[in-house]
N, C-alpha and C positions, 0 to 999 in steps of 0.2 A: 754552943757556949758563948760565942761572940755576940749572939742576939741578947743573951742574958746580961752580959757585961755592958753592952750598949744601953740596955734598959736601966740598969742600976746607976750608970754614970750620968746619963742624959735624960732619963725619964721618958723615953720614947721607945715604944715596942715596934718592931719591924720583923717580918717573917724571914728576911734575908739581909741582915746588916752589912754583909761583905759583898753583895752583889755589885757588879760595876756598872750596871745599867741604870741610868738616872735620867729624868728629864725635868726641865725647869722652865718656868716662865720668866719673862724679862725682869719682873720685880725681884724674884729670888736671885737671879744671876747677878744683879747689881748690888745685892746685899751680902750674899754668902762669901766669906773670906776663908780660903783654904790655904794652910801652911804646910801640910803634909806633902811628902813626896814618895811615900812608901805605902805598905799595905794598910795603914790606919786611915787613909784617905776616905775609905767608905763610911767608917764610923764618924769621922770628923764631919762629914756631910749631915749626918743625923744630929750631931752635937749643934751644928749651925741652925738647922731647922728648929730645934728646941730654943736656942738662944734668941733667935728672932721671932719665936712664936709663930712660925710659919706651918700652915697645914700641908699634909701630904697625903697622897692616894697610892696604894699599892695596886698594881695591875699584874696579875699572874702572867708568867711567860713560861714557855717550855724551854729548858736548857738543852742545848745540843752540843755534846762535847766531841771534839775531833781526837783522833789518835795523839796528835801533838799536844792538845790541851790536857789530856789525861796523863800524859808522860810529865808534863810540867807540874801540874798539881799544886797543892798547897802543903806545905810542911808544918807539922805541929811545933817544930823549933821556932817558927816565926811568931808564935803566940806571945811568949813573954815580951818580946819587943814592941809588939802592937799594943798590949795591955799598958806597958810602961809609958808609951807615947800618949795614949788616951787618958792616963792618970795625970800626966803633966798638963794635958789640954784642960782637964777638969779643974785642977787645983792650982795652976800658975797663971 
């Protein structure tokens, strides 16, 4: 669902918009401005790529989950907050 919301708001498709793994070249690092401090930061990066008209490349990785990371997990209750923050970023 987060991939679809990111696509609708920022016109960029990604196979995993909430992945925390990102790599940037120096040009992108100098221009991308991040204001989020919570879960929406992953989609904010996609927004910045679109805003700056930067290209990106996805490289598939294999996720390895530990017992700790599985317990921590994601809660669906975070979704409304993330969507609200993304809407604010899009329209404010």
